[in-house]
N, C-alpha and C positions, 0 to 999 in steps of 0.2 A: 055405553058404547065406548069401545076403546077407539085413541085415533092417534092416525100415523105417523111416526118422528118425520121433520121435518127434515127433509134432504141435508147433509153436511157442505157448509159453505167449500168455497177452497184452502182457505187458509185451515180451516177446520180439518179438512180429508190431508191436507198436509201433517197437519200435527199429526192426527190419527194414524199417518204412517212413521213419523219420528223422523219427520223433516221438518228445518224450519222452514215458515216461510217467507222465503228473502221476494224482497222484488219480481228476481231476477225468475227466479222459479213459480211463482204465483202466475208471468206471464208464459210461459211453457206449460203449466196449469191449464191454463186460458183455453191454448190450445189443443191440448192431449185430453183434458178429463171432463169439457163441458159436452161431449156429443162421440159416440164412435167413430174413431178414426184408424186406420192405420198409415202411420207415416215414417218414413226414413229421417234420421239426424237433420238432415239439408233442407230437407223442407218444416222440418218443425223450426229449427233456425228461420226462416223468411217468413212464415208465419207469426213466430212470438215476437219478428224485429217489427210487425206493424202495429205491435203491444207499446213494444219497449224498443225504441230501434236502437237505444245504444250495446243490446243484447250482444253480448261473444259466441265466438263459435266454441270455444273452451267453454264456456261455462253451459253449452245444451248438452255437450258432448259426457261433460263430468255431471250432470244432473238424472238424464235419461238411466243409465244403471243404481244411482238412489232410488228412483221414482220405482226403476222394475224389483229391489230390497226392497224396497218398500211394501211393494204389493198393488201396487198403484198402475204401472203397463204390465204387459207378456213380453218376453224379448223375442223376434223371430228371425229364425238366420234364414235367409232365402236360396242363399248362393255365398261363393266365399270372398263376395264383394258387400254382399247386401244385406241391412239390418232392419227390419221394420220394427216400428213401436206400436204395440196394441192396445189399445185405452179399454176393452173387454177384458178383464183376466180372468172369468171363467171359463173353464172348459168347452171349444169348441177347436171346430176345426178349418182349416183355408181351402182354398184355390186363390193359388200366383201365376199371371198370366207371364209367359217367358217375354212375348213379344213389349210390354206394354209400361211390366213392372208392375200394373194395377194387383193387390192383394184385395180378395171381400171373402165373407165369413160364410161359412159350406153351411147348410143347414144340414146336422146329425141324425137329422130322422130317415135323408135322404144315403144315410150311410149305412154300410153294412162293412164292419172290420173283420178282416181275419182273425182266426183265434192267437190266444196268446198259450203259445207254451208253458208246461209247467214248470212253475219257479221254485228255486229250490225254496227250503224249509222258509231261514230266515230273511226271504224278501217277500214283501209286498207291491204290486202295480200301484202308482199313488198318480198315477194321471199319464196321458199321452199325447204327444201334437202329430196331427197327420196335415201334411201340406201336401195338396193334388196340384201340381206343374203341369201345365197346357200350354200352350201355343198354336195360332195355323198350321192347318193342315200347307205343306210345301208338293206343289206339283210340279211332275216332270214328263 
């Protein structure tokens, strides 16, 4: 009988991604990596300050790209001003509510993707990002 290995602790996950697990980074990881979330940097800062009140905005803004580079987060550009960090790194799509700023995962089984045109022979598709933008109907 084979047993399933225990999930990695937050310090182990950071180390596995090549990130030194400082107190500040562990507070950020605690906010982002313990359950699926979609958060902007300021939301991460507010939540992480509940864990570590002295956490600086600069540390959060500098750590998020490092966590993306390490494969712990996905960065989603919602519009010119809004970047959302997603703790689910496997391929999946999103619905973005423009009225509220809410982001939710979109079940891939509900999607019908358009045909991808033929690519030059030296290129291959390595992934795609789909964000469906929605807002309330406006009545006139």
